[in-house]
C-alpha atoms as a printed R data frame, in Angstrom:
    type eleno elety resid chain resno       x       y       z
1   ATOM     1    CA   MET     A     1  18.895   3.299  -7.944
2   ATOM     2    CA   THR     A     2  17.201   6.180  -5.906
3   ATOM     3    CA   ASP     A     3  18.391   9.625  -5.732
4   ATOM     4    CA   ALA     A     4  19.791   9.099  -2.266
5   ATOM     5    CA   GLN     A     5  21.794   6.024  -3.517
6   ATOM     6    CA   THR     A     6  22.935   8.027  -6.590
7   ATOM     7    CA   LEU     A     7  24.253  11.035  -4.514
8   ATOM     8    CA   ALA     A     8  26.065   8.883  -2.190
9   ATOM     9    CA   PHE     A     9  27.764   6.928  -4.908
10  ATOM    10    CA   GLU     A    10  28.523   9.913  -7.127
11  ATOM    11    CA   THR     A    11  30.354  11.779  -4.250
12  ATOM    12    CA   ASN     A    12  32.720   8.776  -3.513
13  ATOM    13    CA   CYS     A    13  32.499   9.417   0.154
14  ATOM    14    CA   HIS     A    14  33.736   6.574   2.336
15  ATOM    15    CA   LEU     A    15  34.335   6.119   6.036
16  ATOM    16    CA   PHE     A    16  37.590   7.398   7.591
17  ATOM    17    CA   LYS     A    17  37.727  10.020   4.845
18  ATOM    18    CA   ASP     A    18  37.087  13.705   5.356
19  ATOM    19    CA   CYS     A    19  33.388  13.533   4.417
20  ATOM    20    CA   GLY     A    20  30.115  12.657   6.160
21  ATOM    21    CA   PHE     A    21  27.614   9.993   5.731
22  ATOM    22    CA   GLN     A    22  24.980  10.903   3.048
23  ATOM    23    CA   ALA     A    23  21.953   9.972   4.911
24  ATOM    24    CA   PRO     A    24  18.493   9.670   3.032
25  ATOM    25    CA   SER     A    25  16.132  12.446   3.738
26  ATOM    26    CA   VAL     A    26  13.069  14.211   2.400
27  ATOM    27    CA   TRP     A    27  14.774  14.447  -1.099
28  ATOM    28    CA   SER     A    28  14.765  10.755  -1.283
29  ATOM    29    CA   PHE     A    29  11.109  11.038  -1.869
30  ATOM    30    CA   ILE     A    30  11.016  14.029  -4.192
31  ATOM    31    CA   PHE     A    31  11.533  13.617  -7.875
32  ATOM    32    CA   ASP     A    32  11.772  16.056 -10.542
33  ATOM    33    CA   PRO     A    33   9.331  15.736 -13.513
34  ATOM    34    CA   LEU     A    34  10.416  13.111 -16.273
35  ATOM    35    CA   PHE     A    35   8.141  14.643 -18.962
36  ATOM    36    CA   THR     A    36   5.191  16.821 -19.276
37  ATOM    37    CA   VAL     A    37   1.926  16.195 -21.266
38  ATOM    38    CA   GLY     A    38   0.119  19.417 -21.696
39  ATOM    39    CA   SER     A    39   0.094  20.996 -18.232
40  ATOM    40    CA   VAL     A    40   0.486  17.629 -16.348
41  ATOM    41    CA   GLU     A    41   3.931  16.787 -15.176
42  ATOM    42    CA   PHE     A    42   4.833  13.080 -14.672
43  ATOM    43    CA   ASN     A    43   7.416  12.059 -12.175
44  ATOM    44    CA   LYS     A    44   8.888   8.667 -11.314
45  ATOM    45    CA   PRO     A    45   6.064   7.540  -8.769
46  ATOM    46    CA   MET     A    46   3.184   8.625 -11.271
47  ATOM    47    CA   LEU     A    47   4.961   6.698 -14.101
48  ATOM    48    CA   LEU     A    48   5.420   3.618 -11.882
49  ATOM    49    CA   ALA     A    49   1.675   3.768 -10.685
50  ATOM    50    CA   ILE     A    50   0.671   3.913 -14.366
51  ATOM    51    CA   ILE     A    51   3.014   1.133 -15.506
52  ATOM    52    CA   GLY     A    52   1.706  -0.982 -12.552
53  ATOM    53    CA   THR     A    53  -1.970  -0.316 -13.390
54  ATOM    54    CA   PHE     A    54  -1.381  -1.490 -17.133
55  ATOM    55    CA   ALA     A    55   0.692  -4.526 -15.884
56  ATOM    56    CA   ILE     A    56  -2.216  -5.728 -13.618
57  ATOM    57    CA   LEU     A    57  -4.682  -5.179 -16.393
58  ATOM    58    CA   ALA     A    58  -2.569  -6.976 -18.918
59  ATOM    59    CA   PHE     A    59  -1.987  -9.922 -16.551
60  ATOM    60    CA   PHE     A    60  -5.498 -10.573 -15.815
61  ATOM    61    CA   TRP     A    61  -6.598  -9.937 -19.384
62  ATOM    62    CA   ALA     A    62  -4.150 -12.526 -20.619
63  ATOM    63    CA   GLY     A    63  -5.258 -14.899 -18.025
64  ATOM    64    CA   PHE     A    64  -9.037 -14.504 -18.370
65  ATOM    65    CA   SER     A    65  -9.621 -13.189 -22.065
66  ATOM    66    CA   LYS     A    66  -9.727 -16.825 -23.456
67  ATOM    67    CA   PRO     A    67 -10.631 -18.994 -20.465
68  ATOM    68    CA   LYS     A    68 -10.351 -22.924 -20.845
69  ATOM    69    CA   VAL     A    69 -12.005 -25.739 -19.019
70  ATOM    70    CA   VAL     A    70  -8.625 -27.109 -18.499
71  ATOM    71    CA   PRO     A    71  -6.791 -23.899 -17.624
72  ATOM    72    CA   GLY     A    72  -3.118 -23.233 -18.859
73  ATOM    73    CA   LYS     A    73  -0.435 -22.179 -16.520
74  ATOM    74    CA   LEU     A    74  -1.285 -18.392 -16.671
75  ATOM    75    CA   GLN     A    75  -5.007 -18.852 -16.326
76  ATOM    76    CA   MET     A    76  -4.406 -21.133 -13.397
77  ATOM    77    CA   VAL     A    77  -2.164 -18.575 -11.660
78  ATOM    78    CA   ALA     A    78  -4.620 -15.753 -12.334
79  ATOM    79    CA   GLU     A    79  -7.573 -17.819 -10.902
80  ATOM    80    CA   ALA     A    80  -5.653 -18.604  -7.837
81  ATOM    81    CA   LEU     A    81  -4.772 -15.017  -7.262
82  ATOM    82    CA   TYR     A    82  -8.460 -13.937  -7.908
83  ATOM    83    CA   ASP     A    83  -9.817 -16.810  -5.585
84  ATOM    84    CA   PHE     A    84  -7.397 -15.622  -2.891
85  ATOM    85    CA   VAL     A    85  -9.232 -12.255  -2.570
86  ATOM    86    CA   HIS     A    86 -12.636 -13.559  -3.701
87  ATOM    87    CA   ARG     A    87 -12.870 -16.490  -1.153
88  ATOM    88    CA   GLY     A    88 -10.186 -15.461   1.353
89  ATOM    89    CA   ILE     A    89 -11.350 -11.811   1.857
90  ATOM    90    CA   ALA     A    90 -14.672 -10.997   0.203
91  ATOM    91    CA   LYS     A    91 -16.420 -14.330   1.321
92  ATOM    92    CA   GLU     A    92 -14.684 -14.635   4.736
93  ATOM    93    CA   VAL     A    93 -15.368 -11.040   5.872
94  ATOM    94    CA   ILE     A    94 -18.426  -9.874   4.062
95  ATOM    95    CA   GLY     A    95 -20.129 -13.200   3.135
96  ATOM    96    CA   LYS     A    96 -22.608 -13.662   0.251
97  ATOM    97    CA   LYS     A    97 -23.385  -9.940   0.238
98  ATOM    98    CA   GLY     A    98 -19.780  -9.271  -0.695
99  ATOM    99    CA   GLU     A    99 -20.078 -10.644  -4.336
100 ATOM   100    CA   PRO     A   100 -20.723  -7.057  -5.786
101 ATOM   101    CA   PHE     A   101 -17.579  -5.684  -4.224
102 ATOM   102    CA   VAL     A   102 -15.193  -8.450  -5.454
103 ATOM   103    CA   PRO     A   103 -13.885  -6.479  -8.345
104 ATOM   104    CA   LEU     A   104 -13.056  -3.546  -6.203
105 ATOM   105    CA   LEU     A   105 -11.361  -5.757  -3.400
106 ATOM   106    CA   VAL     A   106  -9.370  -7.619  -6.309
107 ATOM   107    CA   SER     A   107  -8.372  -4.202  -7.770
108 ATOM   108    CA   LEU     A   108  -7.334  -2.745  -4.363
109 ATOM   109    CA   PHE     A   109  -5.343  -5.638  -3.257
110 ATOM   110    CA   PHE     A   110  -3.221  -5.982  -6.527
111 ATOM   111    CA   PHE     A   111  -2.786  -2.309  -7.122
112 ATOM   112    CA   VAL     A   112  -1.613  -1.688  -3.485
113 ATOM   113    CA   TRP     A   113   0.715  -4.697  -3.869
114 ATOM   114    CA   ILE     A   114   2.342  -3.560  -7.032
115 ATOM   115    CA   LEU     A   115   2.802  -0.096  -5.702
116 ATOM   116    CA   ASN     A   116   4.756  -1.535  -2.945
117 ATOM   117    CA   LEU     A   117   6.532  -4.100  -4.938
118 ATOM   118    CA   TRP     A   118   8.303  -1.401  -7.139
119 ATOM   119    CA   ALA     A   119  10.572  -1.065  -4.218
120 ATOM   120    CA   LEU     A   120  12.306  -4.265  -5.189
121 ATOM   121    CA   ILE     A   121  12.299  -4.075  -8.978
122 ATOM   122    CA   PRO     A   122  15.562  -3.152 -10.569
123 ATOM   123    CA   LEU     A   123  15.700   0.435 -11.973
124 ATOM   124    CA   ALA     A   124  12.411   1.344 -10.172
125 ATOM   125    CA   GLN     A   125  13.549   0.642  -6.579
126 ATOM   126    CA   PHE     A   126  10.873   2.796  -5.104
127 ATOM   127    CA   PRO     A   127   7.693   1.980  -3.303
128 ATOM   128    CA   VAL     A   128   5.055   4.389  -4.842
129 ATOM   129    CA   SER     A   129   2.909   4.011  -1.662
130 ATOM   130    CA   SER     A   130   5.630   5.770   0.374
131 ATOM   131    CA   VAL     A   131   4.572   9.012  -1.167
132 ATOM   132    CA   ILE     A   132   1.517   9.880   1.011
133 ATOM   133    CA   ALA     A   133  -0.843  11.183  -1.873
134 ATOM   134    CA   TYR     A   134  -1.255   7.521  -3.157
135 ATOM   135    CA   PRO     A   135  -2.318   6.067   0.045
136 ATOM   136    CA   VAL     A   136  -4.570   8.993   0.675
137 ATOM   137    CA   GLY     A   137  -6.142   8.740  -2.627
138 ATOM   138    CA   LEU     A   138  -6.859   4.983  -2.081
139 ATOM   139    CA   ALA     A   139  -8.294   5.789   1.274
140 ATOM   140    CA   LEU     A   140 -10.628   8.290  -0.098
141 ATOM   141    CA   VAL     A   141 -11.937   5.753  -2.649
142 ATOM   142    CA   VAL     A   142 -12.655   3.289   0.187
143 ATOM   143    CA   TRP     A   143 -14.148   6.106   2.291
144 ATOM   144    CA   VAL     A   144 -16.546   7.241  -0.472
145 ATOM   145    CA   THR     A   145 -17.576   3.657  -1.318
146 ATOM   146    CA   TYR     A   146 -18.082   2.961   2.555
147 ATOM   147    CA   MET     A   147 -20.263   6.019   2.955
148 ATOM   148    CA   THR     A   148 -22.221   5.384  -0.146
149 ATOM   149    CA   VAL     A   149 -22.969   1.728   0.750
150 ATOM   150    CA   THR     A   150 -23.855   2.776   4.347
151 ATOM   151    CA   PHE     A   151 -26.577   5.172   3.297
152 ATOM   152    CA   ARG     A   152 -27.687   3.180   0.201
153 ATOM   153    CA   SER     A   153 -28.298   0.133   2.424
154 ATOM   154    CA   ASN     A   154 -29.788   1.701   5.393
155 ATOM   155    CA   GLY     A   155 -31.170   5.044   4.362
156 ATOM   156    CA   PHE     A   156 -30.152   8.298   5.802
157 ATOM   157    CA   VAL     A   157 -31.462   7.923   9.301
158 ATOM   158    CA   GLY     A   158 -30.445   4.089   9.378
159 ATOM   159    CA   GLY     A   159 -26.984   5.158   7.887
160 ATOM   160    CA   ILE     A   160 -26.455   7.585  10.846
161 ATOM   161    CA   ARG     A   161 -27.437   4.873  13.281
162 ATOM   162    CA   ASN     A   162 -25.174   2.488  11.663
163 ATOM   163    CA   LEU     A   163 -22.129   4.781  11.840
164 ATOM   164    CA   CYS     A   164 -22.787   6.478  15.302
165 ATOM   165    CA   VAL     A   165 -25.336   4.508  17.514
166 ATOM   166    CA   PRO     A   166 -24.443   1.034  18.333
167 ATOM   167    CA   SER     A   167 -27.419  -0.978  19.549
168 ATOM   168    CA   GLY     A   168 -28.065  -2.704  22.889
169 ATOM   169    CA   LEU     A   169 -26.521  -0.044  25.297
170 ATOM   170    CA   PRO     A   170 -27.949   2.061  28.106
171 ATOM   171    CA   LYS     A   171 -29.225   5.454  26.622
172 ATOM   172    CA   PRO     A   172 -26.977   7.693  28.799
173 ATOM   173    CA   ILE     A   173 -23.823   6.143  27.344
174 ATOM   174    CA   TYR     A   174 -24.818   7.506  23.873
175 ATOM   175    CA   VAL     A   175 -24.174  11.019  24.972
176 ATOM   176    CA   LEU     A   176 -20.522  10.032  25.051
177 ATOM   177    CA   LEU     A   177 -20.409   7.204  22.678
178 ATOM   178    CA   THR     A   178 -22.217   8.646  19.553
179 ATOM   179    CA   PRO     A   179 -19.581  11.390  19.017
180 ATOM   180    CA   LEU     A   180 -16.638   9.076  19.733
181 ATOM   181    CA   GLU     A   181 -18.295   6.556  17.109
182 ATOM   182    CA   PHE     A   182 -18.781   9.261  14.530
183 ATOM   183    CA   ILE     A   183 -15.027  10.313  14.925
184 ATOM   184    CA   SER     A   184 -13.737   6.744  14.713
185 ATOM   185    CA   ASN     A   185 -15.925   5.498  11.733
186 ATOM   186    CA   VAL     A   186 -16.119   8.731   9.577
187 ATOM   187    CA   ILE     A   187 -12.687  10.454  10.267
188 ATOM   188    CA   VAL     A   188 -10.220   7.989  11.917
189 ATOM   189    CA   ARG     A   189 -10.806   5.053   9.651
190 ATOM   190    CA   PRO     A   190  -9.774   6.672   6.319
191 ATOM   191    CA   PHE     A   191  -6.811   8.411   8.149
192 ATOM   192    CA   THR     A   192  -5.559   5.256   9.699
193 ATOM   193    CA   LEU     A   193  -6.030   3.271   6.499
194 ATOM   194    CA   ALA     A   194  -3.808   5.837   4.520
195 ATOM   195    CA   VAL     A   195  -1.183   6.421   7.266
196 ATOM   196    CA   ARG     A   196  -0.708   2.684   8.046
197 ATOM   197    CA   LEU     A   197   0.151   1.882   4.320
198 ATOM   198    CA   PHE     A   198   2.264   4.977   3.986
199 ATOM   199    CA   ALA     A   199   4.311   4.605   7.233
200 ATOM   200    CA   ASN     A   200   5.138   1.099   6.751
201 ATOM   201    CA   MET     A   201   6.453   1.607   3.001
202 ATOM   202    CA   PHE     A   202   8.193   4.797   4.037
203 ATOM   203    CA   ALA     A   203   9.987   3.250   7.062
204 ATOM   204    CA   GLY     A   204  11.038   0.082   4.876
205 ATOM   205    CA   HIS     A   205  12.394   2.245   2.064
206 ATOM   206    CA   ILE     A   206  14.398   4.448   4.574
207 ATOM   207    CA   LEU     A   207  15.895   1.305   6.230
208 ATOM   208    CA   ILE     A   208  16.934  -0.149   2.765
209 ATOM   209    CA   LEU     A   209  18.400   3.149   1.794
210 ATOM   210    CA   ILE     A   210  20.248   3.572   4.924
211 ATOM   211    CA   PHE     A   211  22.009   0.129   4.912
212 ATOM   212    CA   THR     A   212  22.553   0.303   1.056
213 ATOM   213    CA   ILE     A   213  24.404   3.709   1.373
214 ATOM   214    CA   ALA     A   214  26.084   2.485   4.510
215 ATOM   215    CA   THR     A   215  27.618  -0.451   2.523
216 ATOM   216    CA   TRP     A   216  29.106   1.866   0.094
217 ATOM   217    CA   TYR     A   217  30.138   4.421   2.498
218 ATOM   218    CA   MET     A   218  32.143   2.090   4.698
219 ATOM   219    CA   LEU     A   219  34.268   0.493   1.959
220 ATOM   220    CA   GLY     A   220  37.901   1.784   1.576
221 ATOM   221    CA   THR     A   221  39.733   0.090   4.322
222 ATOM   222    CA   VAL     A   222  40.064  -3.377   5.764
223 ATOM   223    CA   LEU     A   223  37.988  -2.650   8.791
224 ATOM   224    CA   GLY     A   224  35.522  -0.546   6.911
225 ATOM   225    CA   THR     A   225  35.126  -3.522   4.482
226 ATOM   226    CA   VAL     A   226  34.130  -5.786   7.392
227 ATOM   227    CA   TYR     A   227  31.484  -3.094   8.448
228 ATOM   228    CA   ALA     A   228  30.310  -2.852   4.757
229 ATOM   229    CA   GLY     A   229  29.861  -6.708   4.614
230 ATOM   230    CA   ALA     A   230  27.680  -6.526   7.677
231 ATOM   231    CA   SER     A   231  25.723  -3.634   6.279
232 ATOM   232    CA   PHE     A   232  25.154  -5.522   3.096
233 ATOM   233    CA   ILE     A   233  23.873  -8.601   4.850
234 ATOM   234    CA   MET     A   234  21.417  -6.362   6.729
235 ATOM   235    CA   THR     A   235  20.346  -4.856   3.365
236 ATOM   236    CA   LEU     A   236  19.563  -8.399   2.169
237 ATOM   237    CA   VAL     A   237  17.671  -9.311   5.387
238 ATOM   238    CA   ILE     A   238  15.610  -6.205   5.368
239 ATOM   239    CA   THR     A   239  14.820  -6.624   1.596
240 ATOM   240    CA   VAL     A   240  13.583 -10.085   2.178
241 ATOM   241    CA   PHE     A   241  11.497  -8.910   5.107
242 ATOM   242    CA   GLU     A   242  10.185  -6.047   3.042
243 ATOM   243    CA   MET     A   243   8.727  -8.519   0.570
244 ATOM   244    CA   PHE     A   244   6.586 -10.071   3.218
245 ATOM   245    CA   ILE     A   245   5.505  -6.564   4.637
246 ATOM   246    CA   GLN     A   246   4.724  -5.348   0.990
247 ATOM   247    CA   ALA     A   247   2.178  -8.380   0.503
248 ATOM   248    CA   LEU     A   248   1.033  -8.068   4.132
249 ATOM   249    CA   GLN     A   249   0.043  -4.304   3.791
250 ATOM   250    CA   ALA     A   250  -1.804  -5.184   0.668
251 ATOM   251    CA   TYR     A   251  -3.788  -7.773   2.455
252 ATOM   252    CA   VAL     A   252  -4.435  -5.511   5.524
253 ATOM   253    CA   PHE     A   253  -5.556  -2.683   3.296
254 ATOM   254    CA   THR     A   254  -7.959  -4.973   1.576
255 ATOM   255    CA   VAL     A   255  -9.321  -6.889   4.651
256 ATOM   256    CA   LEU     A   256  -9.882  -3.472   6.451
257 ATOM   257    CA   THR     A   257 -11.904  -2.226   3.326
258 ATOM   258    CA   ALA     A   258 -13.926  -5.485   3.370
259 ATOM   259    CA   THR     A   259 -14.582  -4.942   7.075
260 ATOM   260    CA   TYR     A   260 -15.900  -1.497   6.536
261 ATOM   261    CA   LEU     A   261 -18.110  -2.695   3.683
262 ATOM   262    CA   SER     A   262 -19.510  -5.483   5.986
263 ATOM   263    CA   GLN     A   263 -20.409  -3.087   8.637
264 ATOM   264    CA   ALA     A   264 -21.911  -0.675   5.943
265 ATOM   265    CA   LEU     A   265 -24.197  -3.687   4.841
266 ATOM   266    CA   GLU     A   266 -25.450  -4.447   8.537
267 ATOM   267    CA   GLU     A   267 -28.948  -3.302   9.317
268 ATOM   268    CA   ALA     A   268 -29.148  -0.469  11.893
269 ATOM   269    CA   HIS     A   269 -31.289  -1.403  14.858
């Protein structure tokens, strides 16, 4: 249960009583430290991110540590999930040159997915990626990799051409196009990559909070209970929809990363 839900329930505030609706706000995304190790304070999102990391490592280790020719159920599921990213994203978007980046893409996909998935797991009920620091951190990893691959594959001059100078256009156009390409590829891409993930998870969590709290708030009278039932149904509908969005955002984040790497590997002309 989130802090917003806890506060609403503890105040025992209902419709038609002399109290207002406890709407979720910024404090729904701010958590006090759970414990401190040295000078590092660990709050709920940090702990969920760490647990999610170890959960992914444990799952794939269990699936691939002792591979068999005839795979068991766990190995079969692990192989299917790995192949989804390997074949469906790396090979489809980058091609044969994408093989060295498969570990990165697999890690990104499942890490982003589990950060999102925490929103629906009992006792956690919070999407870690709705805290902007986590999408920004992941976007920076992608950006550094993108820049490194661009200049390593094309050299300094070729890398600049790759990022800023599209080939085959009349020369006067480059006066306007080159700065726009620089802003788009070097600045806007990491920004939109982070904000897209953050905004979707933030908005989804806010919606679930609103309808969950509203279900409790409207109880207390016959008419209010009818409203509460409708709000509860909306909570279930949004939750199911959010399951789809969580997986979709992990997929989009990984596909865009693969797209950037594919462009970085292209030879500048």
